[in-house]
VEXDRENKOL-791052 format. One line per field, with one value per residue (C-alpha): residue in three letters; z, x, y. Coordinates in Angstrom, 1 decimal, padded with zeros to 4 digits, m for minus. Layout:
N
residuo: ala; ...
zz: Z; ...
xx: X; ...
yy: Y; ...
***
This chain:
103
residuo: unk; unk; unk; unk; unk; unk; unk; unk; unk; unk; unk; unk; unk; unk; unk; unk; unk; unk; unk; unk; unk; unk; unk; unk; unk; unk; unk; unk; unk; unk; unk; unk; unk; unk; unk; unk; unk; unk; unk; unk; unk; unk; unk; unk; unk; unk; unk; unk; unk; unk; unk; unk; unk; unk; unk; unk; unk; unk; unk; unk; unk; unk; unk; unk; unk; unk; unk; unk; unk; unk; unk; unk; unk; unk; unk; unk; unk; unk; unk; unk; unk; unk; unk; unk; unk; unk; unk; unk; unk; unk; unk; unk; unk; unk; unk; unk; unk; unk; unk; unk; unk; unk; unk
zz: 023.1; 020.1; 021.9; 022.9; 019.4; 018.5; 021.3; 020.2; 016.7; 017.5; 019.7; 017.2; 014.8; 017.2; 017.7; 013.9; 013.1; 016.1; 014.5; 011.3; 012.7; 014.4; 011.3; 009.3; 011.8; 011.5; 012.9; 016.8; 018.8; 018.4; 014.3; 014.5; 016.5; 013.9; 011.2; 012.4; 013.1; 009.0; 008.1; 009.1; 006.5; 005.1; 006.3; 006.5; 009.8; 009.2; 005.5; 005.8; 002.9; 000.6; m000.7; 001.9; 003.2; 000.1; m001.3; m005.0; m005.5; m006.4; m009.9; m010.4; m010.1; m013.5; m014.2; m017.3; m018.2; m018.7; m021.7; m024.0; m021.9; m022.0; m019.1; m017.1; m013.9; m010.6; m009.2; m012.5; m013.4; m012.5; m010.0; m009.8; m007.3; m008.8; m006.7; m005.7; m004.3; m006.9; m008.1; m012.2; m013.6; m016.0; m018.2; m018.5; m017.6; m020.9; m020.5; m016.8; m018.4; m020.7; m018.6; m015.9; m019.1; m020.1; m017.0
xx: m006.2; m008.8; m011.8; m009.9; m009.0; m012.2; m013.4; m011.5; m012.8; m016.1; m016.2; m014.4; m016.7; m019.6; m018.2; m017.6; m021.3; m022.4; m020.2; m021.6; m024.8; m024.4; m023.2; m026.1; m028.5; m027.4; m023.6; m023.9; m024.8; m021.3; m021.9; m025.1; m024.3; m021.3; m023.6; m026.0; m023.1; m022.0; m025.6; m025.4; m027.3; m024.6; m025.3; m023.0; m021.6; m020.2; m018.9; m014.9; m014.2; m011.3; m010.4; m009.1; m006.9; m006.0; m003.1; m002.5; 000.5; 003.4; 004.9; 008.4; 011.7; 013.3; 017.0; 019.6; 021.1; 024.7; 025.5; 022.2; 020.8; 017.8; 015.3; 014.2; 012.4; 014.9; 013.1; 013.8; 017.4; 020.4; 022.7; 025.8; 028.3; 031.7; 035.0; 033.4; 030.5; 028.1; 025.2; 025.3; 022.0; 022.0; 018.4; 019.7; 022.5; 024.6; 025.1; 026.2; 028.8; 029.4; 030.1; 032.6; 034.3; 035.0; 036.5
yy: m043.7; m044.3; m042.7; m039.8; m038.5; m039.6; m037.5; m034.1; m034.6; m034.6; m031.7; m029.7; m030.6; m029.8; m026.0; m025.8; m026.5; m024.3; m021.5; m022.0; m021.7; m018.6; m016.9; m018.1; m016.7; m013.0; m013.2; m012.8; m009.6; m007.9; m008.1; m006.9; m003.3; m003.3; m003.6; m001.1; 001.7; 001.2; 001.9; 005.5; 008.2; 010.7; 013.7; 016.8; 016.0; 012.7; 013.6; 014.4; 016.8; 015.3; 018.7; 020.3; 016.6; 015.4; 018.5; 018.0; 016.3; 018.2; 018.2; 015.8; 017.7; 018.0; 017.4; 017.6; 014.4; 015.1; 013.3; 014.0; 017.6; 015.9; 016.6; 013.7; 013.7; 013.8; 010.1; 008.4; 009.3; 007.5; 009.6; 009.6; 011.5; 012.9; 013.9; 017.2; 016.1; 017.3; 015.0; 013.8; 012.6; 010.8; 009.2; 005.6; 004.0; 003.6; 007.8; 006.9; 004.7; 007.0; 009.7; 007.6; 006.2; 010.1; 011.0
***
């Protein structure tokens, strides 16, 4: 049983050593073809225009806090739905709680 374990360890080490030597020598055939494709010179045909693909981000939608009347971005506001289904926006949790307590 010990000889089987030692044989497996020896084979595993040989495979690891072989892979390391291959990597040090140049990485193998598939890696060379990948490297060759990555080293292409930059020409107008293979450069993509970033101006047409990246639209400018839209400014955030601004809403008004119900209690303090300060403008805040809708994405950062605390939102509460009232009984009629209308959205109420708040700049912080305390403003939201004051609104709830006043109703």
